[in-house]
The first five atom37 places (N, CA, C, CB, O) and aatype in JSON, in Angstrom:
{
  "aatype": [12, 14, 16, 16, 11, 11, 5, 10, 6, 13, 3, 1, 5, 10, 3, 10, 16, 0, 9, 1, 6, 18, 1, 1, 16, 11, 2, 10, 1, 9, 9, 3, 6, 10, 18, 5, 11, 18, 0, 10, 10, 19, 18, 7, 19, 4, 10, 2, 8, 10, 11, 11, 1, 3, 10, 0, 11, 6, 12, 10, 19, 5, 9, 13, 11, 9, 19, 5, 6, 1, 9, 0, 11, 0, 3, 19, 11, 8, 13, 1, 6, 17, 10, 18, 6, 10, 16, 10, 5, 6, 4, 0, 3, 13, 0, 11, 9, 15, 15, 15, 6, 2, 2],
  "atom_mask": [
    [1, 1, 1, 1, 1],
    [1, 1, 1, 1, 1],
    [1, 1, 1, 1, 1],
    [1, 1, 1, 1, 1],
    [1, 1, 1, 1, 1],
    [1, 1, 1, 1, 1],
    [1, 1, 1, 1, 1],
    [1, 1, 1, 1, 1],
    [1, 1, 1, 1, 1],
    [1, 1, 1, 1, 1],
    [1, 1, 1, 1, 1],
    [1, 1, 1, 1, 1],
    [1, 1, 1, 1, 1],
    [1, 1, 1, 1, 1],
    [1, 1, 1, 1, 1],
    [1, 1, 1, 1, 1],
    [1, 1, 1, 1, 1],
    [1, 1, 1, 1, 1],
    [1, 1, 1, 1, 1],
    [1, 1, 1, 1, 1],
    [1, 1, 1, 1, 1],
    [1, 1, 1, 1, 1],
    [1, 1, 1, 1, 1],
    [1, 1, 1, 1, 1],
    [1, 1, 1, 1, 1],
    [1, 1, 1, 1, 1],
    [1, 1, 1, 1, 1],
    [1, 1, 1, 1, 1],
    [1, 1, 1, 1, 1],
    [1, 1, 1, 1, 1],
    [1, 1, 1, 1, 1],
    [1, 1, 1, 1, 1],
    [1, 1, 1, 1, 1],
    [1, 1, 1, 1, 1],
    [1, 1, 1, 1, 1],
    [1, 1, 1, 1, 1],
    [1, 1, 1, 1, 1],
    [1, 1, 1, 1, 1],
    [1, 1, 1, 1, 1],
    [1, 1, 1, 1, 1],
    [1, 1, 1, 1, 1],
    [1, 1, 1, 1, 1],
    [1, 1, 1, 1, 1],
    [1, 1, 1, 0, 1],
    [1, 1, 1, 1, 1],
    [1, 1, 1, 1, 1],
    [1, 1, 1, 1, 1],
    [1, 1, 1, 1, 1],
    [1, 1, 1, 1, 1],
    [1, 1, 1, 1, 1],
    [1, 1, 1, 1, 1],
    [1, 1, 1, 1, 1],
    [1, 1, 1, 1, 1],
    [1, 1, 1, 1, 1],
    [1, 1, 1, 1, 1],
    [1, 1, 1, 1, 1],
    [1, 1, 1, 1, 1],
    [1, 1, 1, 1, 1],
    [1, 1, 1, 1, 1],
    [1, 1, 1, 1, 1],
    [1, 1, 1, 1, 1],
    [1, 1, 1, 1, 1],
    [1, 1, 1, 1, 1],
    [1, 1, 1, 1, 1],
    [1, 1, 1, 1, 1],
    [1, 1, 1, 1, 1],
    [1, 1, 1, 1, 1],
    [1, 1, 1, 1, 1],
    [1, 1, 1, 1, 1],
    [1, 1, 1, 1, 1],
    [1, 1, 1, 1, 1],
    [1, 1, 1, 1, 1],
    [1, 1, 1, 1, 1],
    [1, 1, 1, 1, 1],
    [1, 1, 1, 1, 1],
    [1, 1, 1, 1, 1],
    [1, 1, 1, 1, 1],
    [1, 1, 1, 1, 1],
    [1, 1, 1, 1, 1],
    [1, 1, 1, 1, 1],
    [1, 1, 1, 1, 1],
    [1, 1, 1, 1, 1],
    [1, 1, 1, 1, 1],
    [1, 1, 1, 1, 1],
    [1, 1, 1, 1, 1],
    [1, 1, 1, 1, 1],
    [1, 1, 1, 1, 1],
    [1, 1, 1, 1, 1],
    [1, 1, 1, 1, 1],
    [1, 1, 1, 1, 1],
    [1, 1, 1, 1, 1],
    [1, 1, 1, 1, 1],
    [1, 1, 1, 1, 1],
    [1, 1, 1, 1, 1],
    [1, 1, 1, 1, 1],
    [1, 1, 1, 1, 1],
    [1, 1, 1, 1, 1],
    [1, 1, 1, 1, 1],
    [1, 1, 1, 1, 1],
    [1, 1, 1, 1, 1],
    [1, 1, 1, 1, 1],
    [1, 1, 1, 1, 1],
    [1, 1, 1, 1, 1]
  ],
  "atom_positions": [
    [[-15.62, -15.85, 7.65], [-14.72, -16.82, 8.22], [-13.43, -16.11, 8.65], [-14.44, -17.95, 7.21], [-12.81, -15.42, 7.83]],
    [[-13.01, -16.27, 9.91], [-11.82, -15.6, 10.4], [-10.55, -16.15, 9.73], [-11.72, -15.75, 11.93], [-10.48, -17.32, 9.35]],
    [[-9.58, -15.28, 9.6], [-8.3, -15.67, 9.01], [-7.44, -16.3, 10.08], [-7.59, -14.45, 8.37], [-7.3, -15.76, 11.18]],
    [[-6.85, -17.46, 9.77], [-6.01, -18.15, 10.73], [-4.56, -17.68, 10.59], [-6.11, -19.68, 10.54], [-4.19, -17.05, 9.6]],
    [[-3.77, -18.0, 11.6], [-2.34, -17.65, 11.55], [-1.67, -18.33, 10.36], [-1.63, -18.05, 12.86], [-0.79, -17.75, 9.72]],
    [[-2.1, -19.53, 10.07], [-1.53, -20.28, 8.94], [-1.85, -19.57, 7.62], [-2.08, -21.72, 8.93], [-0.99, -19.47, 6.74]],
    [[-3.07, -19.08, 7.49], [-3.46, -18.37, 6.28], [-2.69, -17.05, 6.14], [-4.96, -18.09, 6.29], [-2.24, -16.7, 5.05]],
    [[-2.54, -16.35, 7.26], [-1.79, -15.09, 7.24], [-0.33, -15.32, 6.84], [-1.85, -14.42, 8.6], [0.22, -14.54, 6.07]],
    [[0.28, -16.37, 7.36], [1.66, -16.67, 7.02], [1.78, -17.07, 5.55], [2.21, -17.8, 7.93], [2.74, -16.67, 4.88]],
    [[0.84, -17.83, 5.05], [0.84, -18.21, 3.63], [0.72, -16.96, 2.76], [-0.32, -19.2, 3.32], [1.44, -16.81, 1.78]],
    [[-0.18, -16.08, 3.14], [-0.38, -14.83, 2.41], [0.89, -13.98, 2.43], [-1.56, -14.05, 3.0], [1.27, -13.4, 1.42]],
    [[1.53, -13.91, 3.58], [2.77, -13.15, 3.71], [3.85, -13.72, 2.8], [3.26, -13.17, 5.18], [4.59, -12.96, 2.16]],
    [[3.94, -15.03, 2.73], [4.93, -15.66, 1.86], [4.63, -15.39, 0.38], [4.96, -17.17, 2.11], [5.55, -15.19, -0.41]],
    [[3.36, -15.39, 0.02], [2.98, -15.05, -1.36], [3.41, -13.63, -1.7], [1.45, -15.21, -1.56], [3.94, -13.38, -2.79]],
    [[3.19, -12.71, -0.78], [3.6, -11.32, -0.99], [5.11, -11.21, -1.15], [3.13, -10.44, 0.17], [5.58, -10.51, -2.05]],
    [[5.86, -11.89, -0.3], [7.32, -11.84, -0.38], [7.82, -12.44, -1.69], [7.94, -12.58, 0.81], [8.79, -11.94, -2.28]],
    [[7.18, -13.5, -2.14], [7.53, -14.1, -3.42], [7.26, -13.12, -4.56], [6.75, -15.41, -3.65], [8.06, -12.98, -5.48]],
    [[6.13, -12.44, -4.48], [5.78, -11.44, -5.5], [6.8, -10.3, -5.51], [4.37, -10.88, -5.26], [7.22, -9.85, -6.58]],
    [[7.21, -9.85, -4.34], [8.18, -8.76, -4.24], [9.52, -9.19, -4.84], [8.37, -8.31, -2.77], [10.14, -8.45, -5.6]],
    [[9.97, -10.4, -4.49], [11.23, -10.9, -5.06], [11.14, -10.98, -6.59], [11.58, -12.29, -4.47], [12.09, -10.63, -7.29]],
    [[10.01, -11.44, -7.09], [9.81, -11.55, -8.54], [9.82, -10.16, -9.18], [8.49, -12.28, -8.85], [10.39, -9.99, -10.26]],
    [[9.19, -9.2, -8.55], [9.2, -7.84, -9.09], [10.62, -7.28, -9.12], [8.28, -6.93, -8.26], [11.02, -6.65, -10.11]],
    [[11.37, -7.5, -8.07], [12.75, -7.01, -8.03], [13.58, -7.63, -9.15], [13.38, -7.33, -6.66], [14.45, -6.97, -9.72]],
    [[13.3, -8.87, -9.45], [14.05, -9.59, -10.48], [13.65, -9.15, -11.88], [13.85, -11.08, -10.33], [14.51, -8.98, -12.75]],
    [[12.35, -8.95, -12.11], [11.84, -8.75, -13.47], [11.35, -7.34, -13.77], [10.74, -9.71, -13.73], [11.28, -6.95, -14.94]],
    [[11.0, -6.57, -12.74], [10.37, -5.25, -12.9], [9.05, -5.35, -13.68], [11.34, -4.28, -13.62], [8.65, -4.39, -14.35]],
    [[8.4, -6.49, -13.59], [7.14, -6.72, -14.28], [6.02, -5.99, -13.53], [6.83, -8.24, -14.39], [5.73, -6.32, -12.38]],
    [[5.41, -5.01, -14.19], [4.37, -4.2, -13.55], [3.11, -4.99, -13.24], [4.03, -3.02, -14.42], [2.28, -4.55, -12.44]],
    [[2.95, -6.13, -13.86], [1.81, -6.99, -13.54], [1.81, -7.37, -12.05], [1.85, -8.26, -14.42], [0.75, -7.52, -11.44]],
    [[2.98, -7.51, -11.5], [3.09, -7.88, -10.08], [2.58, -6.74, -9.2], [4.56, -8.22, -9.71], [1.87, -6.99, -8.23]],
    [[2.93, -5.52, -9.54], [2.41, -4.36, -8.79], [0.9, -4.31, -8.94], [3.06, -3.03, -9.3], [0.19, -4.02, -7.97]],
    [[0.4, -4.59, -10.13], [-1.04, -4.61, -10.36], [-1.72, -5.68, -9.5], [-1.34, -4.86, -11.85], [-2.81, -5.44, -8.97]],
    [[-1.1, -6.83, -9.37], [-1.67, -7.89, -8.52], [-1.71, -7.45, -7.06], [-0.86, -9.2, -8.66], [-2.69, -7.7, -6.35]],
    [[-0.65, -6.8, -6.61], [-0.65, -6.3, -5.23], [-1.71, -5.2, -5.07], [0.75, -5.75, -4.85], [-2.37, -5.12, -4.03]],
    [[-1.86, -4.38, -6.08], [-2.91, -3.35, -6.07], [-4.28, -4.01, -5.94], [-2.84, -2.49, -7.36], [-5.08, -3.61, -5.1]],
    [[-4.55, -5.01, -6.76], [-5.84, -5.69, -6.72], [-6.09, -6.31, -5.33], [-5.91, -6.78, -7.81], [-7.22, -6.31, -4.83]],
    [[-5.06, -6.82, -4.75], [-5.18, -7.5, -3.45], [-5.4, -6.52, -2.3], [-3.94, -8.33, -3.18], [-6.15, -6.8, -1.37]],
    [[-4.73, -5.35, -2.37], [-4.73, -4.45, -1.22], [-5.41, -3.1, -1.44], [-3.33, -4.2, -0.81], [-5.39, -2.25, -0.55]],
    [[-6.0, -2.89, -2.59], [-6.61, -1.58, -2.89], [-7.69, -1.21, -1.87], [-7.21, -1.6, -4.28], [-7.74, -0.06, -1.44]],
    [[-8.53, -2.14, -1.5], [-9.6, -1.82, -0.53], [-9.04, -1.44, 0.83], [-10.55, -3.01, -0.38], [-9.55, -0.52, 1.47]],
    [[-8.0, -2.11, 1.26], [-7.36, -1.77, 2.53], [-6.81, -0.35, 2.47], [-6.23, -2.78, 2.85], [-7.08, 0.46, 3.36]],
    [[-6.05, -0.05, 1.43], [-5.44, 1.27, 1.3], [-6.51, 2.34, 1.16], [-4.48, 1.31, 0.11], [-6.43, 3.38, 1.8]],
    [[-7.49, 2.09, 0.33], [-8.57, 3.06, 0.13], [-9.29, 3.32, 1.46], [-9.58, 2.55, -0.93], [-9.58, 4.47, 1.79]],
    [[-9.58, 2.28, 2.21], [-10.26, 2.44, 3.5], [-9.46, 3.28, 4.48], [0.0, 0.0, 0.0], [-10.02, 4.14, 5.16]],
    [[-8.17, 3.03, 4.56], [-7.31, 3.82, 5.45], [-7.29, 5.27, 4.99], [-5.87, 3.23, 5.49], [-7.39, 6.19, 5.81]],
    [[-7.15, 5.48, 3.69], [-7.13, 6.85, 3.15], [-8.46, 7.56, 3.42], [-6.84, 6.83, 1.63], [-8.47, 8.72, 3.84]],
    [[-9.55, 6.88, 3.18], [-10.86, 7.48, 3.41], [-11.05, 7.82, 4.88], [-11.97, 6.54, 2.93], [-11.6, 8.87, 5.21]],
    [[-10.6, 6.96, 5.75], [-10.71, 7.19, 7.18], [-9.94, 8.43, 7.6], [-10.2, 5.97, 7.95], [-10.39, 9.19, 8.46]],
    [[-8.78, 8.65, 7.0], [-7.95, 9.8, 7.38], [-8.28, 11.08, 6.63], [-6.51, 9.47, 7.15], [-8.2, 12.17, 7.2]],
    [[-8.65, 10.96, 5.37], [-8.85, 12.15, 4.55], [-10.31, 12.58, 4.47], [-8.33, 11.91, 3.15], [-10.6, 13.72, 4.12]],
    [[-11.22, 11.67, 4.78], [-12.66, 11.95, 4.89], [-13.35, 12.31, 3.57], [-12.87, 13.06, 5.86], [-14.54, 12.65, 3.57]],
    [[-12.64, 12.25, 2.47], [-13.24, 12.57, 1.17], [-12.9, 11.47, 0.18], [-12.75, 13.95, 0.65], [-11.74, 11.09, 0.03]],
    [[-13.94, 10.96, -0.51], [-13.74, 9.84, -1.43], [-12.78, 10.19, -2.56], [-15.07, 9.41, -2.0], [-11.91, 9.38, -2.9]],
    [[-12.93, 11.35, -3.15], [-12.07, 11.72, -4.27], [-10.6, 11.81, -3.85], [-12.52, 13.05, -4.88], [-9.71, 11.39, -4.59]],
    [[-10.36, 12.35, -2.67], [-8.98, 12.43, -2.17], [-8.44, 11.04, -1.85], [-8.92, 13.32, -0.91], [-7.27, 10.74, -2.11]],
    [[-9.29, 10.19, -1.29], [-8.88, 8.82, -0.96], [-8.51, 8.05, -2.23], [-10.0, 8.08, -0.19], [-7.54, 7.29, -2.24]],
    [[-9.29, 8.24, -3.29], [-8.99, 7.57, -4.56], [-7.67, 8.06, -5.15], [-10.14, 7.78, -5.58], [-6.87, 7.27, -5.63]],
    [[-7.46, 9.37, -5.11], [-6.2, 9.93, -5.6], [-5.01, 9.41, -4.79], [-6.24, 11.47, -5.54], [-3.96, 9.07, -5.35]],
    [[-5.19, 9.35, -3.48], [-4.11, 8.88, -2.62], [-3.82, 7.4, -2.86], [-4.48, 9.12, -1.14], [-2.67, 6.98, -2.8]],
    [[-4.85, 6.61, -3.12], [-4.68, 5.19, -3.43], [-3.73, 5.02, -4.62], [-6.05, 4.51, -3.73], [-2.79, 4.24, -4.57]],
    [[-3.99, 5.76, -5.67], [-3.14, 5.69, -6.87], [-1.73, 6.15, -6.54], [-3.72, 6.55, -8.02], [-0.75, 5.51, -6.94]],
    [[-1.61, 7.24, -5.81], [-0.3, 7.77, -5.43], [0.48, 6.76, -4.6], [-0.45, 9.08, -4.65], [1.69, 6.59, -4.81]],
    [[-0.17, 6.11, -3.68], [0.53, 5.15, -2.81], [1.08, 3.99, -3.61], [-0.42, 4.64, -1.71], [2.19, 3.52, -3.34]],
    [[0.33, 3.5, -4.59], [0.86, 2.39, -5.37], [1.95, 2.83, -6.33], [-0.25, 1.72, -6.14], [2.76, 2.0, -6.76]],
    [[2.0, 4.1, -6.69], [3.16, 4.63, -7.43], [4.38, 4.6, -6.51], [2.88, 6.08, -7.95], [5.48, 4.25, -6.95]],
    [[4.19, 4.97, -5.27], [5.28, 4.94, -4.29], [5.73, 3.51, -4.05], [4.84, 5.6, -2.96], [6.93, 3.23, -3.96]],
    [[4.78, 2.59, -3.93], [5.12, 1.17, -3.76], [6.03, 0.74, -4.91], [3.83, 0.27, -3.7], [7.07, 0.12, -4.68]],
    [[5.63, 1.05, -6.12], [6.42, 0.67, -7.29], [7.84, 1.22, -7.21], [5.74, 1.17, -8.56], [8.79, 0.53, -7.58]],
    [[7.98, 2.45, -6.75], [9.3, 3.07, -6.64], [10.14, 2.46, -5.51], [9.15, 4.56, -6.41], [11.34, 2.24, -5.68]],
    [[9.52, 2.21, -4.39], [10.28, 1.84, -3.18], [10.46, 0.34, -2.98], [9.61, 2.39, -1.97], [11.38, -0.08, -2.28]],
    [[9.62, -0.46, -3.58], [9.61, -1.89, -3.24], [10.92, -2.58, -3.64], [8.44, -2.58, -3.93], [11.3, -3.59, -3.03]],
    [[11.6, -2.06, -4.63], [12.84, -2.69, -5.07], [13.95, -2.6, -4.02], [13.31, -2.05, -6.37], [14.83, -3.45, -3.97]],
    [[13.9, -1.56, -3.18], [14.97, -1.36, -2.21], [14.53, -1.49, -0.76], [15.58, -0.01, -2.41], [15.36, -1.62, 0.14]],
    [[13.24, -1.45, -0.51], [12.74, -1.48, 0.87], [12.96, -2.85, 1.5], [11.24, -1.13, 0.9], [12.88, -3.88, 0.84]],
    [[13.25, -2.83, 2.78], [13.4, -4.07, 3.54], [12.01, -4.47, 4.03], [14.41, -3.9, 4.75], [11.57, -4.05, 5.11]],
    [[11.32, -5.26, 3.24], [9.93, -5.62, 3.52], [9.87, -7.09, 3.95], [9.03, -5.38, 2.28], [10.2, -7.99, 3.19]],
    [[9.44, -7.28, 5.19], [9.25, -8.65, 5.67], [7.78, -8.99, 5.78], [9.93, -8.83, 7.03], [7.38, -10.15, 5.66]],
    [[6.97, -7.96, 5.99], [5.52, -8.1, 6.09], [4.9, -7.01, 5.22], [5.01, -8.0, 7.6], [4.7, -5.88, 5.67]],
    [[4.61, -7.35, 3.96], [4.16, -6.34, 3.01], [2.89, -5.64, 3.48], [3.92, -6.97, 1.66], [2.8, -4.42, 3.39]],
    [[1.92, -6.38, 3.98], [0.66, -5.76, 4.4], [0.91, -4.69, 5.46], [-0.31, -6.83, 4.94], [0.36, -3.59, 5.37]],
    [[1.73, -4.99, 6.45], [2.03, -4.04, 7.51], [2.85, -2.87, 6.96], [2.79, -4.74, 8.65], [2.6, -1.72, 7.33]],
    [[3.81, -3.16, 6.09], [4.62, -2.12, 5.47], [3.73, -1.17, 4.68], [5.7, -2.74, 4.57], [3.88, 0.05, 4.77]],
    [[2.82, -1.73, 3.9], [1.89, -0.94, 3.09], [0.97, -0.1, 3.97], [1.07, -1.85, 2.19], [0.69, 1.05, 3.66]],
    [[0.5, -0.68, 5.05], [-0.37, 0.04, 5.99], [0.37, 1.25, 6.58], [-0.85, -0.9, 7.13], [-0.17, 2.35, 6.62]],
    [[1.6, 1.03, 7.02], [2.4, 2.13, 7.59], [2.7, 3.19, 6.54], [3.71, 1.58, 8.18], [2.64, 4.39, 6.83]],
    [[3.02, 2.76, 5.34], [3.26, 3.7, 4.24], [2.01, 4.54, 3.99], [3.68, 2.95, 2.96], [2.1, 5.76, 3.81]],
    [[0.87, 3.9, 3.98], [-0.41, 4.58, 3.74], [-0.68, 5.61, 4.83], [-1.56, 3.57, 3.67], [-1.06, 6.75, 4.54]],
    [[-0.5, 5.21, 6.08], [-0.7, 6.15, 7.19], [0.21, 7.36, 7.05], [-0.45, 5.45, 8.54], [-0.23, 8.5, 7.24]],
    [[1.48, 7.12, 6.73], [2.44, 8.22, 6.62], [2.1, 9.15, 5.47], [3.86, 7.66, 6.44], [2.15, 10.37, 5.61]],
    [[1.74, 8.58, 4.33], [1.4, 9.4, 3.17], [0.13, 10.22, 3.42], [1.2, 8.51, 1.92], [0.05, 11.38, 3.02]],
    [[-0.84, 9.63, 4.09], [-2.07, 10.37, 4.42], [-1.77, 11.5, 5.39], [-3.13, 9.42, 5.01], [-2.3, 12.6, 5.25]],
    [[-0.94, 11.23, 6.38], [-0.57, 12.26, 7.34], [0.18, 13.4, 6.64], [0.3, 11.67, 8.48], [-0.07, 14.57, 6.9]],
    [[1.11, 13.04, 5.76], [1.86, 14.06, 5.02], [0.93, 14.89, 4.14], [2.95, 13.42, 4.16], [1.05, 16.11, 4.09]],
    [[0.01, 14.22, 3.46], [-0.95, 14.92, 2.6], [-1.82, 15.86, 3.42], [-1.82, 13.9, 1.84], [-2.07, 16.99, 3.01]],
    [[-2.27, 15.39, 4.57], [-3.12, 16.22, 5.43], [-2.36, 17.47, 5.91], [-3.62, 15.4, 6.64], [-2.94, 18.55, 5.97]],
    [[-1.07, 17.32, 6.24], [-0.25, 18.46, 6.66], [-0.11, 19.47, 5.54], [1.12, 17.99, 7.13], [-0.25, 20.67, 5.75]],
    [[0.18, 18.98, 4.33], [0.36, 19.86, 3.19], [-0.95, 20.59, 2.89], [0.84, 19.07, 1.94], [-0.96, 21.8, 2.67]],
    [[-2.05, 19.84, 2.88], [-3.36, 20.44, 2.61], [-3.72, 21.48, 3.66], [-4.45, 19.35, 2.56], [-4.26, 22.54, 3.34]],
    [[-3.42, 21.18, 4.9], [-3.72, 22.08, 5.99], [-2.92, 23.38, 5.86], [-3.41, 21.41, 7.33], [-3.46, 24.47, 6.06]],
    [[-1.64, 23.26, 5.53], [-0.8, 24.45, 5.4], [-1.2, 25.28, 4.17], [0.68, 24.05, 5.31], [-1.07, 26.51, 4.2]],
    [[-1.67, 24.64, 3.11], [-2.1, 25.37, 1.91], [-3.4, 26.12, 2.17], [-2.28, 24.4, 0.74], [-3.65, 27.16, 1.56]],
    [[-4.23, 25.61, 3.06], [-5.5, 26.24, 3.36], [-5.39, 27.35, 4.39], [-6.47, 25.22, 3.84], [-6.34, 28.09, 4.62]],
    [[-4.22, 27.47, 5.01], [-4.03, 28.53, 6.01], [-3.3, 29.7, 5.46], [-3.28, 28.02, 7.21], [-3.07, 30.68, 6.17]]
  ]
}
């Protein structure tokens, strides 16, 4: 079943509410809920860029550590898009580092 604009907006609002709650309480359960919700998306992007399952799994964990660190101060209006961009950037950075270490 396709996702409607109304569903996407509702989901976005849930994410923003979760982020505000995390900023207020620093409750790691909220990060865990975001992890549960978006792990497949992040893993898929990582696997697509890194081409290795073990590296993609490691990067997934690393990205959610970064989320935990940055979410308190980041200007996030669309968490899914912010997370996607963060994932792309981290994968690109990892690929550059790996490439330079192998040369």
